N, C-alpha and C positions, 0 to 999 in steps of 0.2 A: 459342390456339385459332384454326383457321382461319376466314376469313371464311365458309366454306361449313359450318361445324360447327354442332352443335346441343348443347343441354344434355344431360346424361347421362340425366337422369330422363325427361323428353320423353314419357313413357308414361302420366302421370297423366291430363291433360286432362279435368278434372272437368266442364267445360262446353264447348259449342261455342264456338270462338274469338269473341270480339268483334273485329269487323274493319271497316274502312270499306266502305261499300256499293260505292264505286267506288275502284279501286286509285289511289293518288296518282301524279301525274305523275313521271316519272323524275328522279332527282337523282344526281349523281356521288357516289361514296364511295370512301374509301381501302381499300386492301387490309388495312391493319392499323390499326384505330382509335387504338393507342398512339402512331401518328405525331404526332398532334396534341399541342401543349403543353398544360399545365394551363390551364384557364379561369380567368380573374381573378375574384376574390371582389367580391361587392356591399358597397358601402358599410354599415356597421352603422347609422348614422343617414343618413336621406335628406332632402335639403332639396327641398321642393316645387317651388320655382320653378326650380331647377337641373334638377330631374327633368322638367318641363315643357319646358324648352328643349331638353333632350336628346331627349325624345320627338319634338318638333317636327323636330329634325334627323334623326332615324331615318326619320321620314315624309315628310321633304322638303316640309314644309308651313310657312306663316306662324306663327311662334311666338306671335302674337296672335289667330290664327283660330281657327275653330270646331274643326277637327281636334286643335289642340293642347289644347283644353279636355278632350279625352278622357283626357289623362295623369292627371288627379286621379282618374278613375274607376279606371284600372288600378292606380294606387298604393293607393287604399283597397281594392279587391278583393283585391290580394296581401297587404295587412297583414291582411285578415280571416282569411285561411287561412294565414298565416305562410309565404308563397310569395315568390320573387323577382319584384319588379315589373319589373325589366329583362328577364327572361325571358318574362314574360306580354306585355310590350309587343313584344318580339321576335317572338313568336308572331303577334301582329296584323299586324306589317309583313309577315312571310314568308307568312302565309296569306291575307289579303285586300288587302294594300297599305294598311292602316290605314282601310279603307273599312267604315264601319258597317252599309251597306245591301247589303253583298255577299251574293249568293245565286247560288250556281252548284253544281249537284250535284256532290259530295254535301254541301258545306259551306254554312253559313249564319252571317251576321254577322261581326263583326270577327276572330274567330278561326277562322272556317270550320268550326265544330263539325258533325260528322256525328252527327245524333240517332240514326240507325239503328244506329250501331255499338254502342249501349248497350242494344240490345233483344235481345240473344242468349238464347235459351232456357236457363234454368237457371244464367245468369251471377250473379255475386255481387250482391246488392242494392245499389243506390246509397244514398248518404247522403240521407235523407229531405228535407233542405233543398236538394238537388241536383235530384231528380226533377222537380219542378214548373218548373224553369228550361228543361229540355230540350224545347222546342218551336220549331220554326222561327219562328213568329211572335214569340215573346217573345225569341228570340236576335238579331232585328233591332233590339232596344233595346241600345245599347252598355253601359249599366250591367249590365243582365242577362247579356251576352255576356261581359263581363270577370269578373262573379262566377261564372258557370258554369265558366269557363275556369280560374280560380283553384282551384277546388273539384276540377275534374278532374286539374289538375296535382297537387294534394295526393293524390288518390286514387292516381294512377299511380306517385307517389314512394313511397307506402306499399305499394304491390302489385307493382310492376314486377319485383322479385326473384322473387316466387311465380309470376308470369306466364311469365318466362323460364324457370324451372324446369319448368313444366308444358307449355309451347309451344314452347320452344327459339327459333329465330331467330337472326339474325346478331349478332354482337358490337355493342355500342353503348355510349355514354358516359353517357348522361342519360336519366332518366324521360321526357323530352320526346319521346322516340321513340315511346313508346306513345300519346301524345296523337295522333300521326299515323296509326299503324299499328294500334293496338288490342294485343291480347295477344301476337300474334307479329310481331315487327319484322322486315321484310324487307329494309330498307336503312337504313344509318346516314347515308346523305347528306342526309336531310331535317333531322335533328337538327343537322347541321354548318351547314346554312343558318341555322337558329334561333340556334344558338350564336354564329355570326359576327354576326349583327345584334345579339346581346347585347353582344358585345365593341365593336361600333361605337357603341352607345348609352352604354356604360360610358365610353368614351373622350371621347365629346361631353360626358358629365356632368362629367368631371374636367377638362374643358378641355385635353386633351392635344393638343400640336401635334407633328407628325412632323418631325424635323429631317432635312434632306437629308444624305445620306452619299455619300462618294466612291465612284466606280465605275471599272471597268477601261477605259471608253470616254472617260475624261477630264473627265466633268461630274458634279456632285453631283445626286442624284435622291432622290425619296421613291416609295413605292408608288403605282401608278395606282388602287388600290382601298384603302379604310380598313381598318383593324383586321387587317393580316396576322398570320400567313402565310395565304395564299390557295391553294387546290388548283388546280394547273394540270393540265389534263386532256388537252391535245394539244399538240404543239410543232412546230418547223419540221421539214419533210420528211415529216410523216405524210400518208398517202394520203387524198385526198378524190375523191367521186365515183367510187368503185370503182377507184381508180387512175388516173383521168383527169388529175389535177392534184395537186400537192403543196401543203401547208399552208406559209404563210410566217411565221406569227407563234405567240403562245403564248395559249391559251384559258384565262382565269381564271374559276373558278366564282363567280357572283355571283347576286343576286336583282334582278328588275325594278324599276327605280326607284332603285336605289342610285346615288350620286354617283361620276362619273369624275374623277379629278384630273390635271392636267398634272404629269408626273414631274419637271420641271425648268424653270427659266425659258426663255422662247423666244418665238417668233412663230408664229401660226397661219396656215400656208400652204395649208391645205384645209379646208373646212367645207361638206359637201354629201352626196352619196349616189352609189351605184353603181346604174345603171339596167339593166334586162335587155339582154344583148348586150354588158355590160361597158363602155359609155362612162361616164365619171364626169361628174356635173353638179355643179360647185361654185359657191362664193360665193353660197350660199343663206342668207339671213339666219335667225337663230333664230326670228323670228316667223312664218316660212313653212315651216320644216322640218317641222312636224308634219303637214302635209298628205301627206308621203311616208311616214309611219310605218306607214300600213296599206295601201300599195301593194306590189305584187310588185317586189322590188328584187333586183339582182344580188349576187354575193359581197361582202361587206362591209356592205351595207345602208347606213344612215346612219353617217357617220365624220368624224373629225377628225384632221389631221396637223400637228405642230408642229416647227418648225426650232429647235433648241437651239444658242444661239451661247455664246461664251466658253470653248471647248474647242480644243484643237489639231485635232480632227477634226470633219467635218461629222456631226452626229448628228441624225436626224428619228425622231420616235416617232409612231405612228398608233393610233388607238381606234377599234374598229369594233363594229358591231351596236347602235349607241346607239338609244335610243328617242327622244332629242332632245338639242340642245346649246344652251349658252347664250353662245357666244362667235361672234365674226365673223372672216372671214379678214382677216389683217393686224393682229389684235388682239396686244397684248403680254400675256403671261400669266406668272404666277409658279408656282414650285414648290408643289404642294399645292392649287392653285387649282381650284375645281370647273368643269369645261368642259362637262360633259354628264351624262347618265344612262342607266344600263344598260337596254338593251332586247333585242329579239330580231329587228330588222331584218335581212333577209338571211340568216337562218338557216333551215336546211332541216329538220333533224330533232334537233338538240342541245338539251338544256335551256338556259336564260339563261346568258349568260357574256360576258365581255368579250375580244375578240380584241385582243391588244396586240403591235404590231411595233416593231422597233428597227432602223434602218437606219444604219450607219456608213460614211461616204464612199461612199454610194449602193450599199452591199451589205447584204443582209439578214444579221443575226446573231441568235444564239439569246437571246431576252430573259432566259432563266435566268441568263445570265452576268453580267447587270447587277442583276437582282432578288434573286439570292442566296437567303437564308433568308426573304424575303419570300413566296416561292412554294415549295409542295410539288410536287416534280417529277411529271410524267405517269406514270412508271413505278411510282409509290406507288399508282395508282388502279386500280379495278377497270375503268374505262373504257378504259385503255391495255392491260389484259389482253384485254379483249373485242375491241378493234382488232386486236391481234396475232393473236388466234384467227381473226378474219374474214379477215385477209390471208393467213394459212397456208392457209385453206380455198380461197381464190381461187387461189393458186399452185398447190395440190394439184389443183383442178379444170383449171386451164390445162395443167399437165403431162400429166393423163389425156387431154385433147383432142389434144395434140401427139402422144402416144404412139399414140391411135388412128388419127391421120392417118399416122404413119410405119408402121403395120403392114400 
């Protein structure tokens, strides 16, 4: 079924659609959800200590700190409703950044639950045990937020087929899409973020270590982001600023706060930011880069570049739009080592992503050639479709102007 298609029934609509009071921020989606590989299963028996460590890794917090304590609440709430605690935790990361005090319209609490979504006139009655939990004040309590979230996940898992039949929407893979959108799912991109976070947490729980693999540029690499494959939404040569400049790297969909990894052993040759007007300001220590995160920055924002030695060719990789980094210029880094965290610095309109560049012998190369199946290419995304559509519209308008001038 086309991404634009709807359910054949679609006429039933027995109640006004339950939907978010404010539409979620845009998220990139694939043109065909079947492009994703199957998601890994959660372990049948879960070790509480390993789960806590994996939760802390997902949230990028101290495993002995207060935020890591929330893992026990997530595990208990999921067990009570026979839901997946890894998916529930992934929701907390993507919705609030694991912040129990999150409060930003329309969502409240760890899972950014939109209370208004469940007040549609005539909608199916909520489970009596769920109804009293859905108040903004109560959802600021993390135990209540996880309990309500687990109950809502179970509700949507039991009813999502009926909602799809009645309200249509775009194809999606998981009931968690309804957690974001309500009865009518308008984008599968949001569930992709949640399921990617879930894969990250499962890998951390299992203690999985990515082994570097050979690449065509002569050095061994790992993916710059955990839990590949990752959706790439824009590649080298794509137009920027209405055609005023061209893109030089690959944009990989990510969530703010995710760790960014060095793809191979090497030496940090730049750690800094691009200021307005394009001058680069480098050799900024990690302790001071935070002051630039909320400033108006030029293309690239806060970023890091690494020179990878050991091969026959000179290979440099750069990682842009970071929130912060944890390395200094001239540091030696290893493949897979965390060097920074995903942000939106220097981004004008796009959802959060990592801009990843590869330069070989001082020439830009398409990162898809080294990442391989770690990245789903831009042509598979709706974003690419929209960009081509906008480009054709600009060319058509330009041709119209030129014809009118020649008349």
